Residue frames as a rotation matrix with the C-alpha (Angstrom) as fourth column:
MET 1
-0.596 -0.514 -0.617 -3.03
0.774 -0.572 -0.272 -18.16
-0.213 -0.640 0.738 -4.56
PHE 2
-0.873 0.212 -0.439 -5.03
-0.149 -0.973 -0.174 -14.99
-0.464 -0.087 0.881 -4.03
ALA 3
-0.630 0.672 0.388 -8.46
0.762 0.632 0.144 -16.42
-0.148 0.386 -0.911 -4.73
ASN 4
0.442 0.893 -0.085 -10.50
0.875 -0.451 -0.179 -13.26
-0.198 0.005 -0.980 -4.13
THR 5
-0.571 -0.764 0.299 -8.51
0.817 -0.564 0.120 -10.61
0.077 0.313 0.947 -5.97
PHE 6
-0.411 0.466 0.784 -11.48
0.204 -0.791 0.577 -8.27
0.889 0.397 0.230 -6.26
PHE 7
0.638 0.769 -0.034 -12.62
0.141 -0.073 0.987 -8.66
0.757 -0.635 -0.155 -2.67
SER 8
0.429 -0.601 -0.674 -9.39
0.845 0.003 0.535 -7.83
-0.320 -0.799 0.509 -0.88
THR 9
0.727 -0.199 0.657 -7.60
0.212 -0.845 -0.491 -4.53
0.653 0.496 -0.573 -0.82
PHE 10
-0.088 -0.780 -0.620 -5.00
0.979 0.046 -0.198 -2.57
0.183 -0.625 0.759 1.07
VAL 11
0.972 0.234 0.008 -4.43
0.224 -0.940 0.256 0.73
0.067 -0.247 -0.967 2.80
ALA 12
0.088 -0.984 0.154 -1.16
0.786 -0.027 -0.618 2.64
0.612 0.176 0.771 2.40
HIS 13
0.896 0.054 -0.440 0.30
0.355 -0.681 0.641 4.90
-0.265 -0.731 -0.629 5.07
CYS 14
0.408 -0.749 0.522 2.94
0.566 -0.241 -0.788 7.32
0.716 0.617 0.326 3.76
THR 15
0.610 -0.338 -0.717 5.63
0.608 -0.381 0.697 8.89
-0.509 -0.861 -0.027 5.93
TYR 16
0.651 -0.396 0.648 7.43
0.351 -0.600 -0.719 12.08
0.673 0.696 -0.251 4.91
GLU 17
0.348 -0.621 -0.702 10.66
0.793 -0.204 0.574 13.51
-0.500 -0.757 0.421 6.31
GLU 18
-0.420 -0.475 -0.773 11.49
0.117 -0.873 0.473 17.12
-0.900 0.108 0.422 5.53
GLY 19
0.157 0.641 -0.751 8.83
-0.702 -0.463 -0.541 17.11
-0.695 0.612 0.377 2.82
LYS 20
-0.387 -0.360 -0.849 10.19
-0.868 0.452 0.205 13.97
0.310 0.816 -0.487 1.12
LEU 21
0.758 0.637 -0.143 8.49
-0.584 0.760 0.285 10.60
0.290 -0.132 0.948 0.97
SER 22
-0.277 -0.915 0.294 10.58
-0.955 0.228 -0.190 8.22
0.107 -0.333 -0.937 3.08
GLU 23
-0.977 -0.038 0.210 8.44
-0.086 0.971 -0.223 5.16
-0.195 -0.236 -0.952 3.71
VAL 24
-0.173 0.954 -0.246 5.17
-0.873 -0.033 0.487 3.54
0.456 0.299 0.838 2.67
LEU 25
-0.850 0.037 0.525 3.50
-0.295 0.793 -0.533 0.95
-0.436 -0.608 -0.663 4.91
ILE 26
-0.452 0.687 -0.569 0.97
-0.662 0.169 0.730 -1.32
0.598 0.707 0.379 3.20
TYR 27
-0.699 0.333 0.633 -1.76
-0.465 0.461 -0.756 -2.90
-0.543 -0.823 -0.167 5.33
SER 28
-0.895 0.405 -0.184 -3.88
0.123 0.623 0.772 -5.71
0.428 0.669 -0.608 3.89
VAL 29
-0.557 0.801 0.221 -7.67
-0.727 -0.340 -0.597 -5.48
-0.403 -0.493 0.771 4.21
ASP 30
-0.919 0.362 0.155 -10.24
0.392 0.880 0.268 -8.27
-0.039 0.307 -0.951 3.98
LEU 31
-0.701 0.714 -0.012 -13.59
-0.695 -0.678 0.241 -7.16
0.164 0.177 0.971 2.58
GLY 32
-0.704 0.333 0.627 -15.16
-0.303 0.658 -0.690 -10.52
-0.643 -0.675 -0.362 3.39
VAL 33
0.143 0.779 -0.611 -17.19
-0.967 -0.021 -0.254 -10.98
-0.210 0.627 0.750 0.22
GLY 34
0.201 0.024 -0.979 -17.98
-0.573 0.814 -0.098 -14.62
0.795 0.581 0.177 -0.45
LYS 35
-0.858 -0.484 -0.174 -17.32
-0.114 0.510 -0.853 -15.66
0.501 -0.711 -0.493 3.14
ASN 36
-0.196 0.799 -0.569 -19.76
0.779 0.479 0.405 -16.83
0.596 -0.364 -0.716 5.76
ARG 37
-0.942 -0.010 -0.337 -20.85
0.217 -0.783 -0.583 -13.36
-0.258 -0.622 0.740 6.80
THR 38
0.057 0.997 -0.047 -24.32
0.706 -0.074 -0.704 -11.97
-0.706 0.007 -0.709 6.98
TRP 39
0.265 0.128 0.956 -25.34
0.910 -0.362 -0.204 -9.77
0.320 0.923 -0.212 4.09
SER 40
0.963 0.202 0.181 -25.11
0.135 -0.936 0.326 -6.65
0.235 -0.290 -0.928 6.29
ARG 41
0.622 -0.783 -0.026 -21.47
-0.157 -0.158 0.975 -7.40
-0.767 -0.602 -0.221 7.13
MET 42
0.340 -0.501 0.796 -20.21
0.894 0.434 -0.109 -8.12
-0.291 0.749 0.596 3.62
SER 43
0.243 -0.410 0.879 -17.82
0.620 -0.631 -0.467 -5.55
0.746 0.658 0.101 2.18
VAL 44
0.960 -0.039 0.276 -17.06
-0.237 -0.634 0.736 -4.29
0.147 -0.772 -0.618 5.68
ALA 45
0.230 -0.965 -0.128 -13.28
-0.379 0.032 -0.925 -3.92
0.896 0.261 -0.358 5.98
ARG 46
0.962 0.003 0.272 -11.62
-0.252 0.380 0.890 -6.18
-0.100 -0.925 0.367 8.51
THR 47
-0.018 -0.992 0.121 -8.17
-0.930 0.062 0.363 -7.33
-0.367 -0.106 -0.924 9.47
PRO 48
0.491 0.206 -0.847 -7.40
-0.664 0.718 -0.210 -10.38
0.565 0.665 0.489 7.31
SER 49
0.951 -0.266 0.156 -6.08
0.124 0.793 0.596 -13.70
-0.282 -0.548 0.787 8.52
PRO 50
0.165 -0.967 -0.195 -2.27
-0.377 -0.244 0.893 -13.91
-0.911 -0.074 -0.405 8.42
GLU 51
-0.327 -0.257 0.909 -2.55
0.599 0.688 0.410 -16.18
-0.731 0.678 -0.071 5.37
LEU 52
0.559 0.602 0.570 -4.77
0.827 -0.352 -0.439 -13.78
-0.064 0.716 -0.695 3.43
ALA 53
0.827 -0.318 -0.463 -2.61
-0.176 -0.929 0.324 -10.81
-0.534 -0.187 -0.825 4.45
LEU 54
-0.205 -0.957 0.203 0.45
-0.091 0.226 0.970 -12.59
-0.975 0.180 -0.133 3.07
ASP 55
-0.099 0.257 0.961 -1.40
0.900 0.435 -0.023 -13.45
-0.424 0.863 -0.275 -0.17
ILE 56
0.878 0.478 0.037 -2.42
0.458 -0.813 -0.359 -9.81
-0.141 0.332 -0.933 -0.66
LEU 57
0.592 -0.710 -0.382 1.06
-0.409 -0.672 0.617 -8.46
-0.695 -0.209 -0.688 0.04
THR 58
-0.298 -0.695 0.654 2.72
0.275 0.594 0.756 -11.07
-0.914 0.405 0.015 -2.17
LYS 59
0.276 0.481 0.832 0.44
0.944 0.028 -0.330 -10.11
-0.182 0.876 -0.446 -5.07
ILE 60
0.971 0.030 -0.237 1.27
0.018 -0.998 -0.052 -6.41
-0.238 0.046 -0.970 -4.53
GLN 61
0.104 -0.994 0.013 4.97
-0.231 -0.012 0.973 -7.34
-0.967 -0.105 -0.231 -4.60
GLN 62
-0.267 -0.169 0.949 4.47
0.729 0.609 0.313 -9.13
-0.631 0.775 -0.040 -7.93
PHE 63
0.667 0.593 0.451 2.53
0.745 -0.509 -0.432 -6.21
-0.026 0.624 -0.781 -9.44
SER 64
0.892 -0.307 -0.331 5.23
-0.177 -0.913 0.368 -3.77
-0.415 -0.269 -0.869 -8.29
GLU 65
0.218 -0.887 0.408 8.27
0.434 0.463 0.773 -5.66
-0.874 0.009 0.486 -9.61
PRO 66
0.224 -0.163 0.961 8.05
0.972 -0.029 -0.232 -4.37
0.066 0.986 0.152 -13.23
PHE 67
0.814 0.135 0.565 8.24
0.165 -0.986 -0.002 -0.82
0.557 0.095 -0.825 -11.87
GLY 68
-0.170 -0.985 -0.035 11.37
0.209 -0.001 -0.978 -1.52
0.963 -0.173 0.206 -9.81
THR 69
0.171 0.305 0.937 9.55
-0.812 -0.495 0.309 -1.07
0.558 -0.814 0.163 -6.51
GLN 70
-0.582 -0.445 -0.681 10.97
0.062 0.810 -0.583 -3.24
0.811 -0.381 -0.444 -3.75
ILE 71
0.284 0.718 0.636 8.43
-0.772 -0.221 0.596 -4.23
0.568 -0.660 0.491 -1.10
SER 72
-0.822 -0.474 -0.315 9.53
-0.160 0.724 -0.671 -6.19
0.546 -0.502 -0.671 1.94
ILE 73
0.368 0.922 -0.123 7.02
-0.157 0.193 0.969 -7.97
0.916 -0.337 0.216 4.15
GLU 74
-0.762 -0.648 0.006 7.68
-0.024 0.018 -1.000 -7.39
0.647 -0.762 -0.030 7.83
ASN 75
-0.909 0.413 -0.059 5.36
0.142 0.172 -0.975 -8.66
-0.392 -0.894 -0.215 10.56
GLY 76
-0.216 0.891 0.399 2.44
0.883 0.353 -0.310 -8.89
-0.418 0.285 -0.863 8.13
VAL 77
0.652 0.350 -0.672 2.93
0.099 -0.919 -0.382 -5.37
-0.751 0.183 -0.634 6.74
GLY 78
0.479 -0.488 0.729 4.35
0.857 0.081 -0.509 -4.39
0.189 0.869 0.458 3.36
VAL 79
0.513 -0.403 -0.758 7.19
0.257 -0.771 0.583 -1.87
-0.819 -0.494 -0.292 3.61
ILE 80
0.544 -0.414 0.730 8.61
0.726 -0.204 -0.656 0.36
0.420 0.887 0.190 0.89
ARG 81
0.337 -0.532 -0.777 11.64
0.516 -0.585 0.625 2.36
-0.787 -0.612 0.078 1.98
VAL 82
0.843 0.022 0.537 12.30
0.487 -0.455 -0.745 5.30
0.228 0.890 -0.394 -0.32
PRO 83
-0.116 -0.948 -0.296 15.90
0.978 -0.160 0.130 6.54
-0.171 -0.274 0.946 -0.46
PRO 84
0.180 0.212 -0.961 16.18
0.340 -0.930 -0.141 10.34
-0.923 -0.301 -0.239 -0.06
GLU 85
-0.676 -0.538 -0.503 17.74
-0.255 -0.470 0.845 10.75
-0.691 0.700 0.181 -3.51
ALA 86
-0.805 0.396 0.442 14.74
0.591 0.606 0.532 9.05
-0.058 0.690 -0.722 -5.16
THR 87
0.260 0.962 0.088 12.29
0.954 -0.270 0.131 11.87
0.150 0.050 -0.987 -4.48
VAL 88
-0.665 -0.371 0.648 11.97
0.297 -0.928 -0.227 15.64
0.685 0.042 0.727 -4.15
PRO 89
-0.891 0.350 -0.288 10.27
0.196 -0.274 -0.941 17.68
-0.409 -0.896 0.176 -1.43
VAL 90
-0.044 0.965 0.260 6.51
0.965 0.108 -0.238 18.08
-0.258 0.240 -0.936 -1.73
GLY 91
0.841 0.482 -0.245 5.80
0.390 -0.855 -0.342 21.19
-0.375 0.192 -0.907 -3.80
ALA 92
-0.110 -0.970 -0.217 9.42
0.353 -0.242 0.904 21.50
-0.929 0.023 0.369 -4.97
GLY 93
-0.887 -0.391 0.244 9.69
0.370 -0.288 0.883 23.85
-0.275 0.874 0.400 -7.92
ILE 94
-0.022 0.974 0.226 6.01
0.985 0.061 -0.164 24.77
-0.173 0.219 -0.960 -7.86
ARG 95
0.430 0.175 -0.886 6.68
0.250 -0.966 -0.070 28.52
-0.867 -0.192 -0.459 -7.53
GLU 96
-0.602 -0.714 -0.357 9.08
-0.220 -0.281 0.934 28.46
-0.767 0.641 0.012 -10.46
LYS 97
-0.755 0.368 0.542 6.52
0.645 0.565 0.515 26.64
-0.117 0.739 -0.664 -12.58
LEU 98
0.324 0.942 -0.093 3.88
0.928 -0.335 -0.165 29.23
-0.186 -0.033 -0.982 -11.72
GLY 99
0.027 -0.406 0.913 6.27
0.608 -0.718 -0.338 32.11
0.793 0.565 0.228 -12.44
GLN 100
0.886 0.253 0.389 6.41
-0.155 -0.629 0.761 33.26
0.438 -0.735 -0.518 -8.82
ASN 101
-0.172 -0.979 -0.105 9.44
-0.026 0.111 -0.993 33.81
0.985 -0.168 -0.045 -6.61
Protein backbone atom coordinates (compact mmCIF):
# COMPACT_ATOMS: atom_id res chain seq x y z
CA MET A 1 0.00 0.00 0.00
CA PHE A 2 1.10 3.54 -0.77
CA ALA A 3 4.20 2.70 -2.76
CA ASN A 4 5.28 6.26 -3.60
CA THR A 5 4.88 8.07 -0.29
CA PHE A 6 7.27 10.85 -1.28
CA PHE A 7 5.82 11.38 -4.74
CA SER A 8 2.18 11.89 -3.85
CA THR A 9 0.69 14.72 -1.89
CA PHE A 10 -2.57 16.45 -1.15
CA VAL A 11 -4.22 19.85 -1.17
CA ALA A 12 -6.50 20.96 1.66
CA HIS A 13 -9.41 23.36 1.21
CA CYS A 14 -10.64 24.92 4.46
CA THR A 15 -14.13 26.31 4.94
CA TYR A 16 -14.93 28.84 7.67
CA GLU A 17 -18.33 29.84 9.02
CA GLU A 18 -18.57 33.00 11.09
CA GLY A 19 -14.79 33.00 11.45
CA LYS A 20 -14.63 29.39 12.69
CA LEU A 21 -13.15 26.45 10.84
CA SER A 22 -16.04 24.16 9.93
CA GLU A 23 -14.73 21.76 7.30
CA VAL A 24 -11.52 20.64 5.62
CA LEU A 25 -11.63 18.90 2.23
CA ILE A 26 -8.53 16.89 1.30
CA TYR A 27 -7.79 16.31 -2.38
CA SER A 28 -5.16 13.74 -3.39
CA VAL A 29 -2.49 14.77 -5.90
CA ASP A 30 -0.31 12.54 -8.07
CA LEU A 31 3.12 14.01 -8.81
CA GLY A 32 3.89 11.24 -11.29
CA VAL A 33 7.49 10.59 -10.32
CA GLY A 34 8.63 7.11 -11.31
CA LYS A 35 5.84 6.67 -13.83
CA ASN A 36 6.03 6.52 -17.59
CA ARG A 37 6.09 10.27 -18.09
CA THR A 38 8.58 12.32 -19.99
CA TRP A 39 11.17 14.09 -17.89
CA SER A 40 9.49 17.46 -18.52
CA ARG A 41 6.19 16.18 -17.10
CA MET A 42 7.52 14.58 -13.92
CA SER A 43 6.56 16.31 -10.68
CA VAL A 44 3.68 18.03 -12.46
CA ALA A 45 0.60 17.71 -10.25
CA ARG A 46 -2.25 15.69 -11.71
CA THR A 47 -5.46 14.09 -10.60
CA PRO A 48 -4.57 10.59 -9.35
CA SER A 49 -6.26 7.37 -10.33
CA PRO A 50 -9.10 6.40 -7.97
CA GLU A 51 -6.85 3.69 -6.50
CA LEU A 52 -3.96 6.07 -5.79
CA ALA A 53 -6.35 8.69 -4.40
CA LEU A 54 -7.74 6.12 -1.98
CA ASP A 55 -4.22 5.04 -0.96
CA ILE A 56 -3.22 8.65 -0.24
CA LEU A 57 -6.36 9.40 1.76
CA THR A 58 -6.12 6.14 3.71
CA LYS A 59 -2.54 6.97 4.70
CA ILE A 60 -3.61 10.46 5.82
CA GLN A 61 -6.37 8.83 7.91
CA GLN A 62 -3.78 6.58 9.57
CA PHE A 63 -1.41 9.47 10.28
CA SER A 64 -4.28 11.51 11.76
CA GLU A 65 -5.68 8.85 14.10
CA PRO A 66 -3.21 9.44 16.98
CA PHE A 67 -4.33 13.08 17.07
CA GLY A 68 -8.03 12.18 17.28
CA THR A 69 -8.79 13.60 13.84
CA GLN A 70 -11.60 11.76 12.10
CA ILE A 71 -11.36 11.81 8.30
CA SER A 72 -14.11 10.29 6.20
CA ILE A 73 -13.57 9.48 2.53
CA GLU A 74 -16.47 10.61 0.38
CA ASN A 75 -16.44 10.36 -3.41
CA GLY A 76 -12.63 10.25 -3.48
CA VAL A 77 -12.21 13.28 -1.19
CA GLY A 78 -11.13 13.29 2.45
CA VAL A 79 -13.52 15.22 4.69
CA ILE A 80 -12.91 16.57 8.18
CA ARG A 81 -15.98 18.10 9.80
CA VAL A 82 -15.07 20.36 12.70
CA PRO A 83 -17.76 20.83 15.36
CA PRO A 84 -18.34 24.50 16.27
CA GLU A 85 -17.30 23.93 19.90
CA ALA A 86 -13.90 22.57 18.80
CA THR A 87 -12.55 25.90 17.55
CA VAL A 88 -12.62 29.65 18.13
CA PRO A 89 -13.15 32.46 15.63
CA VAL A 90 -10.10 33.53 13.64
CA GLY A 91 -8.30 36.27 15.57
CA ALA A 92 -10.32 35.63 18.75
CA GLY A 93 -8.68 37.28 21.73
CA ILE A 94 -5.93 38.90 19.67
CA ARG A 95 -6.76 42.44 20.86
CA GLU A 96 -6.70 41.35 24.49
CA LYS A 97 -3.32 39.70 23.98
CA LEU A 98 -1.94 42.87 22.42
CA GLY A 99 -3.37 45.04 25.21
CA GLN A 100 -5.85 46.80 22.93
CA ASN A 101 -9.61 47.16 23.32
